[in-house]
N, C-alpha and C positions, 0 to 999 in steps of 0.2 A: 388840307390845302387852304391857304388864305385866299379870300376873294379879291385881294388887291396886292400888288407888288410894286415896289419903287426901286428903281436903279438910279443911283446918283453918283456924283464925283467921277464920271466916266468920260471916255473918249468914244463917242457914239457916232458911227457912220450910218446914216439912215437910208441911203440909196434913194432918197427923195430929192430930186434936183432943186425943188423949191425951198428945202430946208436940209441941206446936206449934212449938217453936223449939229450935235447937241451934247450936253453933259448929263442929262437926266431923262428918265422915261418912267411913266406910270401906266400900269396895266390894271384895269378893273373889270371883273366879270369876264375875263378871257380876252378882252380887246384893249387896244391902246387908248388911253384916256388923255395922255399928255406927252408931248415931246418938246424939250426946251432946256432951260437952265435949272439949276438945283432949287432955286427959290420957291417955285410953285409946285414942285413935283408931288410932295406929300399931300398937299391940299387936294390936288387933282385925283389922287388915289382914293380919296373918300374918307379920310380920318385916321384915327390912331390904330385901327386894326390891321393896317397894311404890313406885310413883310417888307423889310428894308434891307437892301444890299448895297454896301459902300463898295463901288468898283475900284476905288483907290487908283484911278487913272487907267484902268484896264480898257481894252478896246472891245466894243460891242458892235455887232452887225445884225441885220435881219437874219432870221432863221434860214439855214441852208437847206436846199432841196436837191436831192439826187434825181435828175430827170430821166435816168435810164438805169434801172437796177432789176435784177432777178432776185427779189427779196426772199421768196420762199425757198428757192434753190440755195441761196446763201445761208439762210437760217438753218435749213436741214443739214447742209454740209458742214456746219460747225461741229457736228458729231461724226463726220466722215473723216477720211484720211486726207490730210492737207499735203498736196504735192507741189504747191506753188514754190518755184525757185529751186526745186530739187535738181542738183546738177548732173546726175547720172542715172541711167536706167537701173543700175545695180542698187543704188540707194533707194530708188522708188520701190523696187521689188522687196527690199529689206523692210520697208514700212508696211507693205501689204502682208508680208510673212508674219510680222509681229502682230498685226491685227487679226490675222487668221488664227494665230495661236490662242487668242482669247475670245474667239467667236465660235458659237456652236456650229457643228457641221450642218450644211444645208442652208444656213442663213446667208443672205446676200451681204457682200462687202462693197461699199461705195467710197468714192473719193473724187477729188477734182483738183485741177491745177497743173497737170503734167504738160511739159513742153519739150517735144522731141528735138527742137532746134538747139536746146541746151545739151543734147545727147549726141551731137554730131549730125543731126538731120535725118537719121534713119528712124522710120516708124517702128514702134514696139510690136510684139507678136503675142498671140494667145498662148503659144508654147512656153513663153517666159513666165506667164502667170500660172499656167498649169503646173509647172514644176514646183511651185511654192504654195499653191492654194487650190489643190485639185478637188477639195471637198466643199468648196464654197463657190457659188456664182459670183464673179467679180466684175464690177462695172465702174470704170474710171473715166471721168469726163475730162477732155482736154481743156486747157485754160481758156480757150476761146469759146467753148461750148458748142463747137461744130464737129467734133470728133469724139468717139468713144473707143476706149481700149478695153476689150472684154476677153475673158477666158473661155475655154470650150464649154464649161458648164453653163455660163450665161448665154452663149450663142445657142446652145441646145435648147435652153428654156425659151428662147425667143423664136425657135424654129428656123434659125439661119443655118443653112448648109451650102454645099457646093452648088446645089440646084436652085437656090433662092435667087430670083432675079433682082436687079437693082430697082427699088421703087422709084417712080418718077420724081426727079429732083434729089435723090439720095444715092449714096455710093457704098457698096459693100466691097471692100478691098480683098482681093484674092492673092494667094501666094503662087509660087511657080508650079504647084501641083493642082491648082484650081480650087483649093480649099479656102474658106474664109481665113484671112490672116489674123483676125482679132480686132481690126480697126474698121469701124463704119463711120460714115461722114454724112452730115446734114440731117435735118429733122425727119424727113420721110423714112430714112433708114434707121436712124437712132431711135425713133419711136417704137420700133419692133422690140428693142431691148428695154426701153422704159416701161412699155406695157407689160412685159414679162415679169418685171420686178414688182413685188408686192407694194401697193401704194401705202404711204403712211396714213394712219388714222387721223381724224379731225383732232383728236386729243394730242397726238404727236406733233401735228402741224402747229397747233395752238402753243404748245410748250416751246417749239422751235421759234415761233414768231416772237414770243415774249423775250427769249434770249437774244434774238436778233435786234429787237427794238432797243434793248439795253446797250448793245454794241453801237447802234446807230447814234444814240444820244451821246455816247462817249466821244463820237467824232463830230458832234455839233449839228447833226442832221435833225431837222424838225419835219421834213416832208420827203416823200419819195414818189416817183412815177414807176409803178411796179408792173413788170411784164409777167402776166400769169402764164403758167406753162400750158402746153397743149395736152399734156397728160397730167391730171390732178388739179387742173385749174378751177374746176367747180368746187372741190373741197377747200382750196385755198380761199376762194371768194366767200365760202360759207364761214370760214374762220374770221376773215376780215369783218364780215357783217356781225358776227357774234361778238367780237371784240368791241366793235362800235356800239352795239346795243347795250353792252355791259359797262360802257365807259372806260374800257381798258385799252382802247386804241390810242396810243400816244404819239403817233405820227400822222401827218396829213397825207392821205394816200389818194392818188389818182391812178387808176388801174387800166392796163391795156389787155384786151382779150386777143385770142388767136382766131384764125379763120374757122377752126372747128367749133368755135363758140358763137359765131356770128348769127346763125339761124335762130338760136335761142334768144339772143339779145334783141333781134328784130321782132321776134314773136312777142316778146315781153314789152315792146315799145320803148326800149331803153335808148337814150340819146346821149351824145357827148355832153358832159357837164352835169348830168343828172346826179343827184346825191346832195351832200352837205359839205360843211367845212372840214369834216374828218375823212369822209370816204365818198369819192365821186368817180363816175365812169369817164374815162378819158378817150381812148382810141382803140381802133382795130389795128392789130399788128400783123403786117404781111411781110413776106420774104421774097427778095429777088435773087439772092445768092448766098454764099457761105461766108468764108473768112479769108484773110490774108494768111494767117498762120497755118491753116489746113490746105492752103492753095486751092480753095474752092470759090474765091471771089470771082465775079463775072466780069471779064476784061474785054476792052475793045481790041487790045493787042495782047499776044501771049505773054505769060510770065517770062522773065529773062532766063535764057538758057533752056526753054521748054517750048513745046508746041501747044501746050494746054492754055486755054482761055478761061478755065474755071468751070463752074457749075451754074446753070440756070435753074434755080430751085423752083421757081414758079414761072410758068410760061407767060408771055406777055398778054395773050388773049385772056387768060384766067386772071392775071393781075388787074387788068382793066375792068373786067367783069365784077370782081370782088370789090374794087374801089367804087364803082358806080352803084353797086348794090348797097354798100354801106352808106354812101353819101345820100342816096335816096331815102334812107331811114334816119338821116340826121346824125350819122356817126362819122367822126373824123378818122382819118387813116394815118398810121405811122408805118413807113415802109423801111425795112432793113435793107441797106445797100452799102456794100463795101467797095467793090470794083467800079471803075469808071463807066463801064457799060451798064452795070446795075444801077448806078445813080441816074444815068440817062433814062433808063427804062422806068425807074421810079418817078422821075419828073414827068415823063410822057403820060404815065398812068394818072398822076395827080392832075395834069392838065385836062385830061378827059373827065376826071371827077369834077373839076371846077366848072366845066360846061354844063353839067347836070345839077349844079348846086344852087343856082339862083342867087338869092340874096343872103343865104345862110353864112357864107364865108367861114367855114369850119377851119379849125386850127390844125391843118395837115402838117406832117413832119416827115423828114427823112432821118432815119437812125443811122449814125456812124459817119456816112459820107466820107470814107477814108481816102478815096482817090476820085477826084473830079476832073473831067476834061475841061480845058479852058472854054470850049464852046458852051459849056453849061454853067459857068460861074454866075452869070447874071440871072439865070432862070429861077433860082431860089426866091430872090426878092420879087421878081416879076410875077411869079405865081403865088406869092405870099406863103411860101413853104418854109417852115422852121427847120434849121439844121440842129438836130439833137445829137450832139457830139460829145466825145469823152477826151478831154485834154490829156489825161494820163496815158492814152494809147500812143501819142506821138513819140515821147522819149522812150517808151517801152518797146515800140515796134520799129524804131528807125533803122536798125541794122538789117532786120528781116525785110523791111520795105525797100531798102536800097539793093538788097541781094536779089529780090524777085521782081521788083518793078524797075530797077535801075535808078542811079542817082539823079539823072536828068528828068525822068518821068516823075520821080518822087518830089523833086524840087518844084516842078511845074504845078503839081496838083494834089499832093498828099498832105492831109491834115491841115488844110489851108484856112485856119480860123480867121486870121487877119484879112485875107482876101475876101472871104465871104462877108465878114462884117463890113468891110469897106464898100462892098457892093450893095449894102443895105439889108442883108439877111439878118433875121433874128436868130440868136444863138441860145440854146438851152444846154446846160452842161450836166453830165452824169458820170458814172464810174464804170458801168457795165459789170459791176460786182455780181458774182465772185470772179469774173474774168480778170478784173483788176481790184486794187484795194478800195475799200469802202470810204476811205478818208478823203473828204473834199478839200482839205488843206493841201494834200498832195496833188490834187487836181489843179488847184489855183497855182501852186508852185510850177507845175508842168506847163500851164498855159502862159505863165509870165516868163519862164526861163527856157522852155523847150529842152530841159535837162532832166536826167534821172536823179535820184536822191544822192548818188555819188558824184554829182556835178559833171557828168559826162553826157554828151560830148562837149568839149571845151567851147564856150561861146554859145552853146545851144544848137540843136539841129534845125537847119533852115531858119535861122533866127529872125528873118524878115517876117515870119508868121507869129512872132511873139505878141502878146496882148499886154495892156496895162493891168495893174492890180484891180482898178475899178471895173474894167471890162470883164476880167475873169470872175470877180465877185458877182457881177450882174448875171453871169451865166447860171449861177447857182441860186439867184434870188429873183430878180425881176424877170429874167429870161425864162426860168423854169415856171414861174407863176403865169406868165403869158401863154406858154405852151399848154398849160392845163386849163386855160380860160379862167384863172383865179386871180388875175391882177388887181381886182377890186378889193381883195381881202388879204393878199399875200404879196411878198416880194420886196417890201420896203417898210420902214418904221414910220407910220403916219397915224394920226388920230383916226380911230374908227376901224383900223385894220386889226387883224388877229395879233395877239400878244406873243409872237414867236421871235426869239432872238438867241444869239449865241455870243458868249463872252470869251475872248482870247487873252492869253497872257502877254501878247506882243502886238504891236501896231504893224500889221502886215503892209499897210500903205506907206510906212515910213522907213522900215528896215531895208537893208540891201536884199534884192530879190532872192539870192541863193539861201538866205536865212528864213524865208517864208516856211520852208518845210519843217523848221524847228518849232513853229508856233504850236501852242497846246490849248485845247479847249478847257476852260475852267468852270463854265456854267452853260447848260443848255436849258432853254425855257420854252415850253410849248403851252400856249393859251394861258400864260401867266403862272404856270406851274413849273417849278424848278425840277426837271426830270433827271438832271445829272449835275453833280457839283464835285469839283476837285480843287477847292479853294486853298 
């Protein structure tokens, strides 16, 4: 790798309001040494040894950061069965049967991405899997990560039977005979299955991570906010630290731990922001509820056509206690909240945390915030709480949202990115991958158009919530950097900041918004190193 890199003859959007546009950029020893016109770029890079890339008018942006991703899950599932978008249960079963035919008896079969709303809305059963894969434990995670479809062998390995009670905050669905149906929901119940499955080795996680990083670079990602799993999180953190120590970590990683890992973090004296430019501790991740797709979001009013108000995954007293415990140790909190009652409870808990915080002003976040009651619109900004949201969810979920929340309730408070921004809320954008695509360009397109890739719905869903391109790009750059406490070194192209940028083959600020989804990454640069190129 050259110690210096020059990009020139480009169309560079810096996301720095003091110098919003440039044609050239020089990076030396991993940091930006120059931003300006072509004339002085080579000299700023430090001489003739610099690598030079003629952008030929291509558009460059600061490196993009995914502010909410389950990177280990995504990377490991690259080897599993991909059920994303599979339109029928029969086709899903055919994929499982094909994998079983090439898998040794007794070995676990995993996959992710199924969506029963594409199958008529009826949840699948263990008997369907038993009929085609009786000699393998099968564990298939729903696309939202809040339900698992398992066969009898997997249920037996987890010790789940008709007599197994629902863990607090979790659901084991039973059939008409009182037997487990094969679907369990929410972490406390899903954990029983995950713990029964053999954990991948550090070597397997390492190989998966390296494959995942290559995919991330193809999409223009230079950083991630990685949610560590509650099962296997220690091994994943070991992998991250080893990659960092060996100089093989090629993404900027801010990681979020689960409640199960809080005691160890506090005992070790870890605080939010500890680490370096490659690997830093971000937040404690807590849960108030489940998801819209699994109908486990915690609601102020019942789901349309149902008496159910969802699932309270963590009781309010415990949520407040965990928040205060983390804050007292200097750890910021990120709270998963989908339903409007969940969002309110998360804001209430963070308000209590603020009281105990003193002058620290930790960067607290609410993850997802998919439905917000109007009474809570202003509370994000008032409390200084970041809305860590995923633009791709809006066009992906709009039909399910209107079906189960009703069109009026959805219009009032669902995926209200524009409303939150106008109230002064800081936004950080992510994908929730593998729940949705890793591609941040798809996320920018969704934020700007409120449409799916096929341009539906016409005019965009609740189009009053659309953002400008600049606002959408900020969610993946300056907004994500602020959420990690890294705005001094990331989020814009300025002298002294890290040399991370992405080059696109189209000017997404100038083309018609529906065409944004067609933009392609041609270079991804991390710390002055070209980690991906398709020139």
